[in-house]
C-alpha positions, 0 to 999 in steps of 0.5 A: 614694400616695393616702393620703399625698397626702391627709395632705399636703393635710390638713397644708396645710389645717391650716397655711394655715387657721390664718393670719389671714384678712387674711394669707391674702388678702394671700398670695393676692393676691401669688400672683395678681400673679405669675400676671399678671406671667407671663400664665399660663393663668388670666390669659389665660382671664380676659381672654378671658371678660371681653372676651366678656362686657363688650364695652362696656368699653374695653380699659383697663377690661377690663384693670383688671377682669382684674387685679381678678378675678385678685387676688380669685381669688388671695384665694379660693384662700388663704382657702378653707383658713381656711373649710374649717378653720373652725367656726361661731363663726369664720364668724359673726364674719366674716359682717359682714352678711346681706341678703335673709334674709327672702326665704329664710325666706319661700321655706322657709315655703311648705313645697315646698322651696327650691333655693339657687342659688350661683354661683361668685362671692365665696366659695361655701364660706362661703355653703354653710356658713351654710345648715345653721344656717337649715334642713336642707341637701343640697348637690350636689358634683362629686367632684374628679378628684384623689381625694386631695382628695375626703376633705378637701372632703367632711369640711370641708363635712359638718362644717358640718352639710350633707348632700353628694350626688354628681353622679349619679342617686343624688344627684339622687334625694336632692335630690328627697327633700330638696325634697319634705320641704320642705328646702333644696338647694344647687346651683352652677349655672354650670359647663359640665356633661359631659352633661344640658345645653342651650345658653342665653344668658349675657352674650350668648353660648351657654353649655351650661347644666345642665337639672337645675334645670328638672327639679327645679323642675317635679317639685316646684314648689319655690321658688328663691333665689339666694345669694352670699357677697361678700368684703369687708374683714374678712370676708363679706357674704351676699346672698339675691336673688329669682330671675328669674321665668323660671326657673319657666317650664315651657318649658326654653329660657325656664327656662335663660335665667332661670337664667343671668339669675340668675347675671348678677344676681349678677355685677352685684353684684361682677363682679371676684369671679366665677370668670372663669378658668373656661372657661364657653364651652368647649362651643359649638353645632356652628357656634359659635366656639371661644372658647379656641383656643390658650389 
């Protein structure tokens, strides 16, 4: 059964991935409008997160951001098939601008390895696919709960030349080896880990935040660059940004606040393209408020 499901996913990727990017995005936006119409779970979680993180916005402004965010999420959901099926020529043609590449090269030139922080904003698959053309890149991934998806995801990412490692002790060991060799490591830093985390501020609320990055930085003295691939008409813009200096702090709490500050800086560039449908605050301190109750 798993093999059959994998074949079906591969066929879906082949069909939807062959669509022009504009058509895929249009279909995704149309699907998102239906989700908004029926106020589905993703719409409700998005609305809760935006209310939590942007209390300074009026209710009307929050609703407008929720709608814009859902449309962007829909576009991502459909265009991702095109990215998974793409080759370097396709990606180069649709990478319309790259900003801050000198920051990444300068970090690599120090020879201590570089962690590229890639928050869930824009299209992180495009950003990840671009890294191996710059330098050897090892990226950590969370194996999906649906095992039939894993083969498709791993194959599509490894076809770009990156090395994938799972989120376990062996994967961490390979990240350390890559950094000590002066290579790049790509990490998605803004999901709630099952373990190995501490609470740190994110848009004014405690968010359970991975401690892995702090450990890697302290053990290797590597450099950090934040990256994102922003969705624009006709393709993408890739941005590399300097991190919050606090991320290098030996103090864990200060470093985690610096990490979340890096994510916030990315969100400020295009808040509607952040993954607001994810329950970022699903874990709370013992006396904390349950933000997603009844959603």
